[in-house]
LUMFI-202901 format. One line per 4 residues: their letters; for each residue x, y, z of N, C-alpha, C. Coordinates in steps of 0.1 Angstrom, whole numbers. Example, Ala and Ser with C-alpha at 12.3 -4.5 7.8 and 13.67 -1.06 7.14 Angstrom:
BEGIN
as> 132/-57/78/123/-45/78/132/-33/78 ~ 128/-22/71/137/-11/71/129/0/79
***
This chain:
BEGIN
mask> 9/-12/0/0/0/0/9/12/0 ~ 5/22/-8/13/35/-9/12/42/4 ~ 22/49/8/22/57/20/13/69/18 ~ 6/73/28/-3/85/28/3/96/36
lsap> 16/95/40/22/106/47/23/118/39 ~ 21/130/45/23/143/38/35/150/45 ~ 38/161/39/50/169/44/47/174/59 ~ 57/172/68/55/177/81/54/193/81
ygss> 47/198/92/45/212/93/47/217/107 ~ 55/228/109/57/233/122/67/225/130 ~ 66/225/143/76/219/151/76/204/150 ~ 88/197/151/89/183/151/90/177/165
lpwa> 90/186/175/92/181/189/79/173/192 ~ 81/162/200/69/154/204/58/162/210 ~ 46/159/204/33/165/209/32/180/209 ~ 41/186/202/40/201/200/30/205/190
epsw> 27/196/181/17/199/170/7/187/170 ~ -5/189/165/-14/178/162/-8/168/153 ~ -11/155/154/-4/145/146/-5/148/131 ~ -17/153/126/-18/155/112/-9/167/107
ytgr> -5/176/116/5/186/112/18/179/109 ~ 21/168/116/34/162/114/35/153/102 ~ 24/152/94/24/145/82/17/132/82 ~ 12/128/94/5/115/96/-9/116/90
psay> -15/105/85/-28/106/79/-39/108/90 ~ -50/114/85/-62/117/94/-74/116/85 ~ -85/111/91/-98/110/84/-105/123/85 ~ -100/133/92/-108/145/95/-104/157/86
ynds> -91/157/82/-86/169/76/-83/167/61 ~ -85/178/53/-82/177/39/-73/190/35 ~ -72/192/22/-63/203/17/-68/216/21 ~ -81/218/23/-87/231/27/-83/234/41
hrrl> -82/224/50/-78/226/63/-63/229/64 ~ -55/223/55/-41/226/55/-38/240/50 ~ -46/244/40/-45/258/34/-48/268/45 ~ -59/265/53/-63/275/63/-52/275/74
rdav> -47/264/78/-36/264/88/-24/273/84 ~ -20/271/71/-9/278/66/-12/293/66 ~ -24/297/61/-27/311/60/-28/318/73 ~ -35/311/83/-36/318/96/-23/319/103
rtwc> -15/309/102/-1/309/109/7/320/103 ~ 7/321/90/15/332/83/10/345/87 ~ -3/347/86/-9/360/90/-6/364/104 ~ -7/355/113/-4/358/127/11/361/129
eeni> 20/354/122/34/357/124/37/371/118 ~ 30/375/108/33/388/102/27/399/109 ~ 15/397/116/8/408/121/7/408/137 ~ 10/397/143/8/395/157/21/393/165
aqht> 29/383/161/40/378/169/49/389/175 ~ 52/399/167/62/409/171/56/420/180 ~ 42/419/181/35/430/190/31/425/203 ~ 31/411/205/25/406/217/30/411/230
dawn> 43/412/231/49/418/244/45/432/246 ~ 45/440/236/41/454/237/27/455/241 ~ 18/447/236/4/448/239/2/444/254 ~ 9/433/258/8/430/272/13/441/282
eagq> 23/447/278/29/458/286/19/470/286 ~ 13/472/275/3/484/274/-10/480/281 ~ -13/467/282/-25/463/288/-37/462/279 ~ -34/463/266/-45/462/256/-39/459/242
vdpa> -47/453/234/-43/451/220/-45/464/212 ~ -37/467/202/-39/479/194/-52/478/187 ~ -61/488/189/-74/488/184/-75/486/168 ~ -64/490/162/-64/489/147/-63/475/142
iyqk> -59/466/151/-57/452/146/-71/445/144 ~ -81/450/150/-95/444/148/-99/447/134 ~ -97/459/129/-100/462/115/-92/453/105 ~ -79/451/108/-71/442/100/-76/428/100
caea> -81/424/111/-87/410/112/-99/409/103 ~ -107/419/102/-119/419/94/-114/419/79 ~ -105/426/75/-100/427/62/-93/413/58 ~ -87/407/68/-80/394/65/-90/382/64
gllv> -103/385/68/-113/374/67/-114/365/79 ~ -110/371/90/-110/363/103/-124/364/110 ~ -131/375/109/-142/378/117/-154/369/113 ~ -157/367/101/-168/359/96/-168/345/102
piaf> -157/337/101/-157/324/107/-157/324/122 ~ -151/334/128/-151/335/142/-165/337/147 ~ -173/346/141/-186/349/145/-196/337/143 ~ -194/330/132/-204/320/128/-200/305/129
gksi> -187/303/129/-182/289/129/-186/282/117 ~ -192/270/119/-195/261/108/-209/265/102 ~ -215/275/108/-229/279/103/-228/293/96 ~ -219/295/87/-218/308/80/-230/310/71
ppqw> -238/320/73/-250/322/65/-246/327/51 ~ -252/323/40/-248/327/27/-249/342/25 ~ -258/349/32/-259/363/30/-247/371/35 ~ -239/365/43/-227/372/48/-214/368/40
skyp> -216/361/29/-205/357/21/-198/368/14 ~ -204/380/14/-198/392/8/-186/397/16 ~ -186/393/28/-174/396/36/-163/385/34 ~ -150/389/34/-140/379/31/-139/368/42
iisg> -135/357/38/-132/345/46/-117/341/44 ~ -109/340/54/-95/338/52/-93/325/44 ~ -83/325/36/-79/314/28/-88/311/16 ~ -98/320/15/-108/319/4/-117/307/4
ikpq> -119/302/16/-128/290/18/-143/295/16 ~ -150/287/9/-164/291/7/-173/288/19 ~ -183/297/22/-191/295/34/-197/281/35 ~ -201/275/24/-208/262/25/-198/251/27
dwdg> -185/254/26/-174/243/28/-168/244/42 ~ -171/255/49/-165/256/62/-172/246/72 ~ -164/239/79/-169/229/89/-163/231/103 ~ -167/222/112/-162/223/125/-147/221/127
fhdf> -141/214/117/-126/212/118/-119/224/113 ~ -125/232/104/-119/245/101/-119/254/113 ~ -130/253/121/-131/261/134/-119/257/143 ~ -117/244/144/-106/239/153/-92/244/148
vlwd> -90/243/135/-77/248/129/-75/263/131 ~ -86/270/129/-85/285/130/-81/289/144 ~ -88/283/154/-85/286/168/-72/281/173 ~ -68/269/168/-55/264/171/-44/274/168
elir> -45/279/156/-35/288/152/-36/302/158 ~ -48/307/160/-50/320/167/-44/319/181 ~ -47/309/188/-42/307/202/-27/306/202 ~ -22/299/192/-7/297/191/0/311/190
sggl> -7/321/184/-1/334/182/2/341/195 ~ -5/337/206/-3/343/219/-10/355/223 ~ -12/365/214/-18/378/218/-31/381/212 ~ -36/373/203/-47/377/195/-60/371/200
asif> -60/358/203/-72/351/206/-82/358/216 ~ -76/364/226/-84/369/237/-93/380/232 ~ -90/387/222/-98/399/218/-111/394/210 ~ -112/381/207/-123/376/200/-133/368/209
iglv> -130/368/222/-139/360/230/-153/365/230 ~ -154/378/231/-168/384/231/-175/381/218 ~ -168/381/207/-175/378/194/-179/363/193 ~ -170/354/198/-173/340/196/-184/335/205
vgap> -187/342/216/-198/338/225/-210/348/224 ~ -208/360/218/-218/369/217/-226/369/204 ~ -220/364/194/-226/363/180/-236/352/179 ~ -234/340/184/-243/329/182/-258/331/186
pllk> -260/338/198/-275/340/201/-281/350/191 ~ -273/359/186/-278/368/176/-282/361/163 ~ -273/351/159/-276/344/147/-287/334/148 ~ -288/327/160/-298/316/161/-311/321/165
fasq> -312/332/173/-325/335/179/-331/349/176 ~ -322/358/171/-327/372/169/-335/373/156 ~ -343/384/155/-351/387/143/-341/390/132 ~ -346/388/120/-338/391/108/-335/405/107
slqd> -344/414/111/-341/429/110/-330/432/120 ~ -329/426/131/-319/429/141/-305/424/136 ~ -306/412/130/-293/406/124/-288/415/113 ~ -297/420/105/-293/428/93/-287/441/98
kifp> -291/446/110/-285/458/115/-271/456/121 ~ -271/445/130/-259/444/138/-247/437/131 ~ -250/426/123/-239/419/118/-230/427/108 ~ -236/435/100/-226/443/92/-217/452/100
eils> -221/456/111/-213/465/120/-202/457/126 ~ -205/444/131/-194/437/137/-185/429/128 ~ -191/425/116/-183/418/106/-173/427/99 ~ -176/439/98/-167/449/92/-156/454/101
gekr> -157/450/114/-148/455/124/-151/469/130 ~ -162/475/125/-166/488/130/-170/488/145 ~ -177/477/149/-182/476/163/-179/462/168 ~ -180/461/182/-177/448/188/-188/444/197
icla> -189/431/200/-200/425/208/-194/416/219 ~ -201/415/230/-197/406/241/-209/399/247 ~ -207/389/255/-218/382/262/-217/385/276 ~ -229/389/282/-230/393/296/-240/385/303
itep> -236/374/309/-244/365/316/-241/365/331 ~ -229/363/335/-225/361/349/-227/374/357 ~ -231/372/369/-233/383/379/-225/381/392 ~ -224/391/400/-216/389/413/-221/377/421
dags> -235/374/420/-241/364/428/-246/352/420 ~ -243/352/407/-249/341/398/-239/338/387 ~ -231/328/389/-222/323/378/-228/311/371 ~ -224/299/376/-230/287/370/-245/286/373
dvrn> -250/293/383/-264/293/386/-271/304/379 ~ -273/301/365/-279/312/357/-293/314/360 ~ -300/304/366/-314/306/369/-317/317/378 ~ -307/321/386/-309/331/397/-303/345/394
iktt> -302/348/381/-297/362/378/-307/372/383 ~ -302/384/386/-310/394/392/-312/407/383 ~ -304/408/373/-305/420/365/-319/420/358 ~ -326/432/360/-340/432/356/-341/441/343
aelt> -351/437/335/-355/445/323/-370/446/324 ~ -375/459/327/-389/461/328/-394/469/317 ~ -406/466/311/-412/473/300/-417/486/305 ~ -415/496/296/-421/509/299/-436/509/297
pdgq> -444/518/303/-458/518/301/-463/517/287 ~ -456/523/277/-460/523/263/-456/510/256 ~ -448/501/263/-444/488/258/-434/489/247 ~ -427/501/246/-417/503/235/-403/501/239
hyiv> -400/501/252/-386/500/257/-386/491/269 ~ -374/486/272/-371/480/285/-362/489/293 ~ -364/490/306/-355/497/314/-347/487/322 ~ -334/487/320/-325/476/326/-317/482/338
ngek> -317/474/349/-309/477/361/-303/464/366 ~ -290/466/370/-283/454/375/-269/455/373 ~ -262/443/375/-247/443/374/-243/429/368 ~ -233/430/360/-227/418/354/-212/419/357
kwit> -206/407/360/-192/406/364/-184/396/356 ~ -171/398/354/-162/389/347/-167/388/332 ~ -170/399/326/-175/399/312/-163/402/303 ~ -159/392/296/-147/392/287/-150/402/276
ngmf> -140/410/273/-141/420/262/-150/431/264 ~ -156/432/276/-166/442/279/-161/457/278 ~ -148/459/281/-143/473/281/-144/479/267 ~ -142/471/256/-142/478/243/-154/474/235
sdyf> -164/468/241/-176/463/233/-186/474/232 ~ -193/474/220/-204/483/217/-217/477/220 ~ -218/464/220/-231/457/222/-228/446/233 ~ -238/445/242/-238/435/253/-250/425/251
mtav> -247/413/247/-257/402/247/-260/398/261 ~ -271/402/267/-273/402/281/-285/393/285 ~ -282/385/295/-293/377/301/-300/386/312 ~ -313/388/311/-320/397/320/-332/390/325
rtgp> -337/395/337/-350/389/342/-361/398/338 ~ -370/393/330/-382/400/326/-394/395/334 ~ -393/383/340/-403/378/348/-402/383/362 ~ -412/380/371/-411/385/385/-401/378/393
pgsg> -397/384/404/-388/377/413/-393/363/417 ~ -384/353/416/-387/339/419/-393/332/407 ~ -392/338/395/-397/331/383/-388/321/377 ~ -375/321/383/-366/311/379/-362/312/364
aggi> -359/300/358/-355/300/344/-365/306/334 ~ -378/304/338/-388/309/329/-390/324/328 ~ -383/331/338/-384/345/338/-372/352/331 ~ -363/344/325/-351/350/319/-353/352/304
smll> -348/364/300/-348/367/285/-334/372/281 ~ -332/372/268/-319/377/263/-322/390/256 ~ -314/400/259/-315/413/254/-302/418/249 ~ -302/424/237/-289/430/231/-289/444/235
iprs> -280/448/244/-280/462/249/-269/470/243 ~ -272/480/235/-261/489/230/-255/497/241 ~ -242/500/240/-236/509/249/-242/523/248 ~ -248/527/259/-256/540/259/-256/545/273
eglr> -264/556/275/-264/563/288/-269/553/299 ~ -262/553/310/-265/545/321/-258/532/321 ~ -251/528/311/-242/516/310/-228/520/313 ~ -223/515/324/-209/518/327/-200/505/328
trkl> -188/506/324/-179/495/324/-166/499/332 ~ -161/489/340/-149/490/348/-141/478/346 ~ -128/480/343/-119/469/340/-116/461/353 ~ -116/448/352/-111/439/363/-98/433/360
dvia> -89/434/369/-76/427/367/-77/412/371 ~ -74/404/362/-76/389/364/-63/382/362 ~ -62/370/367/-49/363/367/-43/360/354 ~ -52/359/343/-47/355/330/-40/367/323
gpls> -42/379/328/-36/390/321/-46/400/316 ~ -41/411/310/-50/422/306/-57/422/293 ~ -52/413/284/-57/415/270/-72/410/268 ~ -77/402/277/-91/398/276/-101/409/280
atty> -95/420/286/-104/432/290/-116/427/298 ~ -113/419/308/-124/414/317/-130/426/325 ~ -144/426/325/-151/439/328/-162/436/339 ~ -164/447/347/-176/448/356/-185/458/349
vtfe> -197/453/346/-207/461/339/-219/465/348 ~ -222/478/348/-233/483/356/-244/489/347 ~ -256/484/349/-268/490/342/-276/498/352 ~ -278/511/349/-286/520/357/-296/527/349
dvkv> -308/522/349/-319/528/341/-315/529/326 ~ -310/518/321/-306/518/307/-318/515/298 ~ -321/524/289/-333/523/281/-330/516/268 ~ -336/505/266/-333/496/254/-346/494/246
piky> -346/498/233/-358/495/225/-362/481/224 ~ -375/478/224/-380/465/224/-375/456/213 ~ -371/463/201/-366/455/190/-353/448/193 ~ -347/451/204/-334/445/207/-336/432/216
ligt> -349/428/218/-351/415/225/-347/404/215 ~ -340/394/221/-336/383/213/-346/372/214 ~ -353/369/203/-364/359/203/-376/364/211 ~ -381/356/220/-392/360/228/-389/361/243
egag> -397/368/250/-395/368/265/-396/354/271 ~ -388/352/281/-388/339/287/-380/328/281 ~ -374/331/269/-365/321/262/-351/322/265 ~ -347/332/274/-333/335/276/-325/323/282
fkqt> -331/316/291/-323/305/298/-319/294/288 ~ -329/290/279/-326/280/269/-315/286/259 ~ -316/298/256/-307/304/246/-293/304/253 ~ -292/306/266/-279/306/273/-273/292/273
mvnf> -282/282/276/-277/269/277/-271/264/264 ~ -279/267/253/-274/263/239/-260/269/237 ~ -258/281/240/-246/288/238/-234/282/246 ~ -238/277/258/-227/271/267/-220/260/260
nher> -228/251/252/-221/240/245/-211/245/236 ~ -214/256/228/-204/262/219/-192/267/226 ~ -195/274/237/-184/280/245/-174/269/251 ~ -180/258/256/-172/248/262/-163/240/252
lwia> -168/238/240/-160/232/230/-148/241/226 ~ -151/254/225/-141/264/222/-131/265/233 ~ -134/263/246/-124/263/256/-115/251/255 ~ -120/240/250/-112/228/247/-101/231/236
fqai> -106/239/226/-97/243/215/-85/251/221 ~ -88/260/230/-77/268/236/-68/260/245 ~ -74/251/252/-66/243/262/-56/234/254 ~ -60/228/244/-51/219/237/-39/226/231
rgcr> -41/237/224/-29/245/219/-21/251/230 ~ -27/255/241/-19/260/253/-10/249/258 ~ -15/237/259/-7/226/263/5/223/253 ~ 2/224/241/12/221/230/23/231/231
vaih> 19/244/232/30/254/233/39/252/246 ~ 32/248/257/40/246/269/50/234/268 ~ 45/223/262/53/211/261/64/213/251 ~ 62/221/241/72/225/231/84/232/238
dafq> 81/242/246/91/250/252/98/241/263 ~ 91/233/270/97/224/280/107/214/273 ~ 103/209/262/112/199/255/124/207/250 ~ 123/218/245/135/226/240/145/228/252
walk> 140/231/263/148/233/275/154/219/279 ~ 146/209/280/151/196/285/162/190/275 ~ 162/194/263/172/189/253/186/196/254 ~ 186/207/262/199/214/263/203/217/278
reaf> 194/215/287/198/218/301/204/206/308 ~ 216/208/314/222/197/321/220/198/336 ~ 218/187/342/217/186/357/222/172/361 ~ 230/172/372/236/159/376/243/152/365
dkll> 251/160/357/260/155/347/252/148/335 ~ 239/151/334/231/146/323/222/157/318 ~ 218/156/305/208/164/300/195/160/307 ~ 186/170/309/173/167/316/166/155/308
ieqp> 166/155/295/159/145/288/164/131/290 ~ 177/131/295/183/118/297/179/112/311 ~ 172/120/319/167/116/332/154/108/331 ~ 153/96/335/140/88/334/128/96/340
vvrn> 130/103/351/119/109/357/114/121/348 ~ 122/127/341/118/138/332/111/132/320 ~ 116/121/314/109/114/303/95/109/308 ~ 94/105/320/81/101/326/71/112/325
kfgn> 76/124/329/67/136/329/63/139/314 ~ 72/138/305/68/141/291/58/130/286 ~ 61/118/289/52/107/284/38/109/290 ~ 36/112/302/23/114/308/16/127/302
mgrq> 24/137/300/18/149/293/13/146/279 ~ 22/138/272/19/135/258/6/127/257 ~ 4/117/265/-7/108/264/-20/116/267 ~ -19/125/277/-31/133/280/-35/143/269
iesl> -25/150/264/-27/159/253/-34/152/241 ~ -28/141/237/-33/134/225/-47/128/228 ~ -50/124/240/-63/119/243/-73/130/242 ~ -70/142/247/-79/153/247/-81/157/232
qawt> -71/157/224/-73/160/210/-82/150/203 ~ -80/138/206/-89/127/200/-103/129/204 ~ -106/131/217/-119/133/222/-126/145/215 ~ -118/156/214/-123/168/208/-127/166/194
eqii> -118/159/186/-121/156/172/-133/147/171 ~ -135/138/180/-147/129/179/-160/137/181 ~ -160/146/190/-172/155/192/-174/164/181 ~ -164/170/175/-165/178/163/-172/170/152
yele> -167/158/150/-172/149/139/-187/146/141 ~ -190/143/154/-204/140/157/-213/152/154 ~ -208/164/158/-216/176/156/-218/179/141 ~ -208/175/133/-209/177/119/-220/168/113
nlnd> -223/157/119/-232/147/114/-245/147/121 ~ -248/157/130/-261/158/137/-267/172/134 ~ -280/173/134/-286/186/134/-284/193/147 ~ -287/206/148/-284/214/160/-292/208/172
edga> -304/204/170/-312/199/181/-307/186/186 ~ -303/177/177/-298/164/182/-284/166/188 ~ -276/175/182/-263/177/188/-264/182/202 ~ -273/192/205/-275/197/218/-280/186/228
rllg> -289/178/223/-295/168/231/-285/157/235 ~ -278/152/225/-269/141/227/-255/144/232 ~ -251/157/230/-237/160/233/-235/171/243 ~ -246/176/249/-245/187/259/-237/182/271
gtta> -241/170/276/-233/165/288/-219/161/284 ~ -217/155/272/-204/151/268/-195/163/267 ~ -200/174/261/-192/186/260/-189/192/273 ~ -198/191/283/-195/196/296/-183/188/302
llkv> -183/175/300/-172/167/305/-159/169/298 ~ -160/172/285/-148/176/277/-142/188/283 ~ -150/198/286/-145/210/292/-138/208/305 ~ -144/199/313/-137/196/326/-124/189/324
esgl> -123/180/314/-111/173/311/-100/183/306 ~ -105/192/298/-95/202/293/-89/210/304 ~ -96/214/314/-90/221/326/-81/212/334 ~ -84/199/336/-76/190/343/-63/187/336
vcky> -63/186/322/-51/184/315/-42/196/315 ~ -49/208/314/-41/220/315/-34/222/328 ~ -41/219/339/-34/219/352/-22/210/353 ~ -24/198/348/-13/188/349/-1/193/340
vaee> -4/197/328/7/200/318/14/213/323 ~ 7/223/327/13/235/332/22/233/344 ~ 18/225/353/26/222/365/39/214/362 ~ 37/204/353/49/196/350/59/203/341
clki> 54/212/332/63/220/324/70/230/333 ~ 63/236/342/70/245/351/81/238/360 ~ 78/226/364/88/218/372/101/216/363 ~ 98/212/351/110/210/342/118/222/339
mggl> 111/234/338/118/246/336/125/252/348 ~ 121/247/360/127/253/372/124/268/373 ~ 134/275/378/132/290/380/127/297/367 ~ 131/292/356/127/299/343/112/299/341
gltk> 106/288/347/91/287/346/84/297/354 ~ 91/304/363/85/315/371/87/329/366 ~ 94/329/354/99/342/349/90/347/337 ~ 86/359/337/77/364/326/85/368/313
tgqg> 98/367/313/106/369/301/115/357/299 ~ 120/356/287/130/346/284/124/332/280 ~ 132/322/282/128/309/276/116/302/283 ~ 113/307/295/101/301/302/89/310/302
arie> 90/321/295/79/331/295/65/325/291 ~ 65/317/281/52/311/276/46/301/286 ~ 55/294/293/50/284/303/45/292/315 ~ 52/302/319/48/310/330/34/316/327
sfyr> 32/321/315/19/327/311/8/316/311 ~ 12/305/306/2/294/305/-2/289/319 ~ 8/288/328/5/284/342/-5/294/348 ~ -3/307/346/-12/317/352/-26/316/345
avps> -26/312/333/-39/312/325/-48/300/328 ~ -42/290/335/-50/278/337/-64/280/343 ~ -65/289/353/-79/291/358/-89/296/348 ~ -84/302/337/-93/307/326/-98/295/318
fvvp> -92/284/319/-97/272/313/-106/264/322 ~ -105/266/335/-112/259/345/-125/265/349 ~ -125/278/351/-136/285/357/-147/289/347 ~ -144/296/336/-154/300/326/-161/288/320
ggse> -174/290/317/-182/279/311/-188/269/320 ~ -186/271/333/-191/262/344/-181/256/352 ~ -183/255/365/-173/249/374/-173/234/372 ~ -161/228/376/-159/214/374/-170/205/380
dvli> -174/208/393/-184/200/400/-197/201/393 ~ -201/213/389/-214/215/383/-214/207/369 ~ -203/208/362/-203/202/349/-202/187/349 ~ -195/181/359/-195/167/361/-208/161/364
dlgv> -215/168/373/-229/164/376/-238/165/364 ~ -237/176/356/-245/177/344/-242/166/335 ~ -229/162/333/-225/152/324/-232/139/327 ~ -232/135/340/-239/123/345/-254/123/343
real> -260/135/346/-274/136/345/-279/135/331 ~ -271/141/322/-274/140/307/-273/126/302 ~ -262/119/306/-260/105/302/-271/96/307 ~ -276/98/319/-287/90/324/-300/93/317
kihr> -302/106/313/-314/110/305/-314/103/292 ~ -302/102/285/-302/95/272/-304/80/274 ~ -298/75/285/-301/60/288/-315/57/290 ~ -322/65/298/-336/63/301/-345/64/288
laek> -342/74/280/-349/75/267/-347/63/258 ~ -334/58/258/-331/46/250/-339/34/255 ~ -339/32/268/-346/21/274/-361/21/271 ~ -367/34/272/-381/36/269/-384/32/254
akga> -375/36/245/-376/33/231/-376/18/229 ~ -367/11/236/-366/-4/235/-379/-10/239 ~ -385/-5/251/-397/-11/256/-409/-9/246 ~ -409/3/239/-419/6/230/-419/-4/218
kl> -408/-9/215/-406/-18/203/-410/-33/207 ~ -411/-36/220/-414/-50/224/-429/-53/223
***
């Protein structure tokens, strides 16, 4: 049988790249994925790599880069993922991929390379979680107004769900939206916390309570709130660094036209839950490349650092660390690819029903693998792993960023419980279906 190996790409260090980057065959990727990989890596190296340190020092990304991203064709696939609507094909898509050809593996490749660039991925978090509710649930007239603004890079959007007293417990949000007597506006009051990209966003996709106190999930609606009088933002300093622009948002008698309601009143909880599945898969994308960057730098160090008259890589205990990191990274990659494949072959409803719990568990596993890899790489680097400059800088940064893979999208305990409950629900439905056939 003829070999199906292709040319290797990127680093040849063990587990520093996905196996298909190294030239090994894969059932999931084709030439369009390879073209996308090459185009995004080249663009990031030309436009991002040399600026990352300066942006971190300044505490923000150069605002002009967002417009460059739009021109390069990054914003359309980031906003829509595998569901790029034909009407937005007038905007460029990187590597010239047609909207109908874009799939979940293109998403994975795109994010893998953006995250590898180090300084760019964080500015898109608001778009990647704020745009899906607009696409899936908003009126066509609202989509027609907002999408041209955000796809052109003129304006930006974020998702505002979490509150000081309501994180994973979305049912108990307290931010209120009350209709004016004429029924033409909502008046919004409340607070949101840990809102990524909120400092520079023009639109806030916001979960609000339109039902009475105590109405639970059924009283929650989704409202797109433009930055306007009464909306204030305050930057929060978080462990992962400044570029995500994590924000405390205050709404004080903010007047929002009723046309900015997403879907119908009372549908906000379901809309939020559907969006969580998307967010959790995307967190796994980030986690995998973060691990690969860290193990790459740790390997480089182990191949040249001597201790006890041997290179580190010649020490069995160090090789044991690398082997355990490698098996976990590759397992996480394989599970992620399996879920992407399933989502490609299921409609949205079945995907949410069958994979909601699985995606929750994937997100948990992503955090656990990140914790392990970050700590082991730091141990291998020694003091360099504690330093924000030099050979250990990326490992130090990754180690600090681990909580951003663990906390957002739901806590570990909540998601593990969700994963079991969803698995049991599928089991019971399957048993019921069997009984109906007898």
